[in-house]
N, C-alpha and C positions, 0 to 999 in steps of 0.2 A: 632216450635219444634217437632210435630207429624212426620215429614218426616225422621228426624234424627233418632229418634227412631225406626221407622219402618225399615230403612236400616240396622241399629245395630242388630235388631233381625233376620232380614233375613241373614246378616252376620255369627251370632252365628248358626242359623239352619244349615246353608252349611257345617259349620266346625263340629257341634256336631252330625247331622244326620248320622246316620251309622258311627260311630267313628271307631268302630271295624274294619269294612271291608276297611274302607280307611287306617287304620295303616298297615293292613296286604298287601296291595297294594304296600304301600310306601316301606315297607320291601322288597319285593319281587323285585321291580325295582332297589333298591339299591344292591340287590345280583345279579341280572343279571348284571349290571353295572361292579361290581368287579370282575364276571366273564368274562366278555369279555374284560374289561381293568384292568388286574391285575397291581397293583401298582409296585411289586418288582419282577416279574417274566419275563419280558421282556429281549430279547438277540438280540445282532446285532454284526457283525464281521465287522472289519475295516482292510483296508490294511496301514500297517506302513512302511514308507521308512526307509531305514538302511544306516547310515553314519558311517564311520570308521576312527579311528585315528591310521595310520601306524607308524611303526617305522621310527626314524630318518634316515637320509642317512649314517651318520656315524656306525650305528649299522650294515650294511651290511647284511641285513635280508630281505628276498622276501617272500610273500605268495604265496604258488602254487595252493593251494585250492580256488575256487570261493567263493565269499560271496553273498548271496541273496541280490537282490535290494530292497524286501520287504518281511515283515513277516505279518501273519494274526493273528489279535487279537480279541477274542470274548469277549464283554463287557456285562454285565448284570447290569440293575438296573431299575429305571423308566421309562416306557413307555415314557411318554412326554420328558424326558431327553435324551433319546436314538434317537426320533425322531428328534430333534434340533440338534443332534452332527453330526460334520463333521469330514473327517479324519484328516484335518488340526488341529483340535482341539485335537486330541490324540497326536500331534507332531511327533519326528522322534526318532528311536532307534539308540543310539549313542554307537558304541563298541570302547573300548579302547584296541587297539592292539599294543600299544607303544613298549612293551618289546620284540616283534617278538617271544615269546616263548610259548605262548597259544597252547596247542594242542586240547582243547575242551572249548566250551563256552557255559554254561547254562542261558538260557533265563528266568528271573523271572518277576513277576509283578513289582517290585521295579524298573526296568529299564523303564518303561514307565510312561508317564505323562497322568493320567486318572483324569477326573474332578469329584469333591466331589458328592458323593452317588453313585459312579458306581464303580465295581468291576471286574477284570479279571478273567474270566472261563478259556481260554484256550489261548495258543501261539502255533502257528505252522509256523515253527518248534520249538520244544521246544529247542534244542541244535543246534549247530554249530561245526562239526569238522575243524580243521584248521591244514593245513600241511605248514611247513615253509622249508627254505633251506638257505645257505649262499651265498652272491652274490660275485663272484670271477671275477679276469679278467685273460686271459693268451692268449699268442700269438700263433696263428694257421697258419700253412703253407696254401698257396694260391695255388691251382691248376688250370691251364689253360688247358682245352681241345682244340683240334683242330678239325676243320670239313674241307672238300675238299682235294683236292691233288695239290701239286705244278706242275709247268710245266713239261714235259716230260724231263727226265734226271737231274731232280733236286730233292733232298729230304731235308726234315726238320733236321737240325743238332742239334738245342736246341731251348728250348722254356723257357723263364725267366719272372719274373713279377717284378713290382717295385711299392711298397714294396712286399718283399718275402713272408711276413705274416702280418696278421692284428690282431689286439687285440679285442678278444671277451668278452663281459661283459655279465653276467647273472648268473642264479641259477648253483652251484656248479653239480648238478646231469646232467645238459645238458652240462656244457662245458667240463666235465672231459670227455665225450664219443665223443666229436667233433674231427675227425681225420685232416680235412682239409676244407678250405672254397673254394667252387668252382665260378670261374668267368664264364661270358659268352664264348661260343666257338670263338676261333679266325679262322676265314676263311684264309686259305692257298691257296684258288683255283687259278690256273695261277700264283703264285709267281714264280720269279726266282732268281739267285744268290744273297744275300745279306743280309742286316737286316732291318726288316719291324717292325714297332713299332704302336700298336693301344691302344686307352682306351677302357677298358672293365668294364662292371658293373659285381658286385657280385650276386650271388643269394640270395634271401631273407634269411635271418637268421631264426632260428627256433623261435617260439614264446617266448617272454620273454627275449630274446637275441639279442644284439646289436652289430655291427662292429663300429671301429674308423673311418673308410673310406667306402665311398660307391663304389669306383671305384678303378682299378689298372692299371698302364701302362704295357701292356704286349708286349714283344719283340720277335720275332722268326727268327731264324738264318737259311738262306737256302743257302745249297751248293750243287755243281755238286754230282751226284752219284756216287759213287765209285764201282768198282767191282774187281773181282779177277781173274787172269791167271793163272795158273800153267804150268812150263816147267820142265819136267822130262829128266832124262838120261844125263844131261850136264856135260861134260868131265871138270875136274880141272886141269887149267894148272899152272905150277910150274914155276915162273918168276926168271930167272937166274941161273937154275939147270934144264937143259933139259933133264938130264938122271935120274932125282929123280923120285921115286915111290911115289904115292898116294893111301891112303887106307880110305875110298873106293874112288874109282876112278872119280865117277859121283854123283851128287848132284842133289836136287830139288830145283827150284827158285820159290817161290811164289810172284807174281807182283800185287800190287794194286794202281789202277788208275781208271781215267774216262773212259768210253767207247772209246772216241778219242784217247787217250794216249794209253791203251792197243793195240789199232787197228795199231798203229804205229810201234810196237815193233815186230820185226822178231825174231825167235829162235837163229838164227845164230850170232844175234848181241849181244847175252846175252854169256859172257866169264866168269864163274868162274874162280878166280886165289887165289893163295897163294904167299907170298911174303918173303922166309927165309931171305933174305938179311935184313930186318927189324927187326929180332931178334938178340937176344945176342948169337945163336948158333954160333960155329967155323966151318964154311963152308968148310974149308981147309982139314978135317978129317971126315971120315965117322961118322954118327949119324942121328939121328932123333928126330923130333919136332912136336907137335899138333899145328897147325896154323889154324888162323881164315880164312875161305873161303870170298872172297872179290867179289862184284858185283857192277859195276856202271852203273845205268841206271837214266837218266833225265827224271823230271817231274813227277816220279812215286816212291813209296816205294816197297821195295824188302826184302824178308825173304828167307834166304838160309837154306836148311834141308840136312844134319846136316850142322850146323855151323862152324865146326872145322874138320879137317880131318888130319890123321897121314902121315906126309911128311918123307921119307927115302931116304939118299943119300950117 
């Protein structure tokens, strides 16, 4: 029984000896711990993913301004709670944009899932500006550019596409200013007379705009090159009235045709004429009439200047 009593006495002596000094040391230790590990003063910033609910298709609305993928949220609370917290524990920020009309969205702490004992000190950004537009559709003409040159002596007569226009779908502010949809260039290098068709891709549309087709069928018509030759001072003949007078007595004839056709025409082969007998005039009595000047030339087109003359008989 003596040993336990001695042990108890020793224990009491350890506790009671210099008790005041020991209490001061304890309080100092607790103060230092509280200073180094404050219970409610800790802060930590988390990146929170953003998800959004967009307007339904039948609303015909589109968001033009970009949405952030993440927002920064600074939490305050117990150090131990923040140390154990992960970004997934904060969850995601869900934005309801289903009306398609909001122009500014203020972010508040109520939008976030925060574990008990923590508060939100700061949200960056604190608000999101939104810019919307109507979704529309409009047919837009297809433009088919050309590159290269046809074979010598030939020219491009016409270029067409099928379809002639495509339907563009996108924001009104973009669709309204579109003048044409450009296709890839049609290479006409070395092409001769005839119709030539190729499938051509369309240039990529502007961002947020789509076309109803990606390609068009383009056709190029190649024809022989036409030239113009002028023949002046050609005397007008009066058929059936050899003594009739003509004013003016001579005319100019412009002939349009290929180089080969024009080369085959001789000036003396061009005979402008008028035919009084084909009119209602009484040729048995003296008179006059304005008559058409006629010229017959095969394989070419001709134009007489002036095209009428005064015939007196």
